[in-house]
C-alpha positions as CSV (number, residue, x, y, z in Angstrom):
1,M,128.4,-92.7,37.2
2,D,129.2,-96.3,38.1
3,A,126.4,-98.3,39.8
4,D,128.9,-99.5,42.4
5,N,129.3,-95.9,43.7
6,I,125.6,-95.5,44.4
7,V,124.5,-96.0,47.9
8,P,120.7,-96.3,48.5
9,F,119.4,-93.7,50.9
10,E,116.1,-94.2,52.7
11,A,114.8,-91.2,54.6
12,Q,113.8,-92.0,58.1
13,T,111.0,-90.3,59.9
14,P,112.1,-89.0,63.3
15,P,110.4,-90.7,66.2
16,R,107.5,-88.8,67.8
17,S,108.7,-87.0,70.8
18,S,106.6,-87.1,73.9
19,A,107.7,-83.6,74.6
20,T,105.9,-82.3,71.5
21,S,102.6,-83.9,72.6
22,M,103.1,-82.5,76.1
23,K,103.5,-79.0,74.7
24,N,100.4,-79.4,72.6
25,T,98.6,-80.4,75.7
26,L,99.8,-77.3,77.5
27,V,98.6,-75.1,74.7
28,E,95.2,-76.8,74.6
29,K,94.7,-76.4,78.3
30,A,95.9,-72.8,78.3
31,A,93.5,-72.1,75.4
32,E,90.6,-73.2,77.5
33,I,91.5,-70.4,80.0
34,V,92.5,-67.8,77.4
35,P,90.3,-68.7,74.3
36,D,91.5,-65.9,72.0
37,P,94.7,-67.2,70.3
38,L,96.2,-63.8,69.8
39,V,95.7,-62.8,73.4
40,L,97.2,-66.2,74.5
41,I,100.2,-65.6,72.3
42,N,100.7,-62.1,73.7
43,L,100.4,-63.2,77.3
44,V,102.9,-66.1,76.8
45,S,105.3,-63.8,74.9
46,K,105.2,-61.1,77.7
47,R,105.8,-63.8,80.3
48,V,108.6,-65.4,78.4
49,A,110.3,-61.9,78.1
50,Q,110.0,-61.6,81.9
51,L,111.6,-65.0,82.4
52,N,114.4,-64.1,80.0
53,Q,115.1,-61.0,82.0
54,G,115.6,-63.1,85.1
55,R,112.2,-63.3,86.8
56,S,111.6,-66.5,88.7
57,P,109.1,-69.1,87.6
58,L,105.9,-69.1,89.6
59,V,105.6,-72.9,89.2
60,N,107.9,-75.8,89.8
61,A,109.8,-75.9,86.5
62,L,111.6,-79.0,85.3
63,P,115.0,-78.6,83.7
64,S,113.5,-79.8,80.4
65,M,110.9,-77.1,80.3
66,G,111.4,-74.1,78.1
67,F,110.2,-70.6,79.1
68,A,107.1,-71.0,76.9
69,D,106.2,-74.2,78.7
70,I,106.7,-72.5,82.1
71,A,104.5,-69.6,81.0
72,L,101.7,-71.9,79.7
73,T,101.9,-73.9,83.0
74,E,101.6,-70.7,85.0
75,I,98.5,-69.8,83.0
76,I,97.0,-73.3,83.5
77,E,97.7,-73.2,87.3
78,G,96.2,-69.7,87.6
79,K,99.5,-68.1,88.6
80,I,99.3,-65.4,86.0
81,K,96.0,-64.0,84.6
82,L,94.9,-61.6,82.0
83,R,94.1,-58.2,83.4
84,E,91.3,-56.3,81.7
85,V,92.1,-52.6,81.0
86,E,89.2,-50.2,80.7
87,A,89.3,-48.0,77.7
88,D,89.1,-44.2,78.3
89,A,85.7,-42.9,77.3
């Protein structure tokens, strides 16, 4: 291979997105309300499924927000809550 044909390539790190830090903040705030990570994941997943089926958001959603962001915001604002189900004795 001729040295003239070699083009140096320097990998660039992508710029940090403010959206990522916002999402992390949403997760942290929601985790204060629903401290069990597995329960929080299930709650967000079920709400995302509802939103995918056409349910309306319960909060003012920005166009840049995904369904998971909407679900987390709903949890933070107290619009959706975890309902305790009693086990049959």
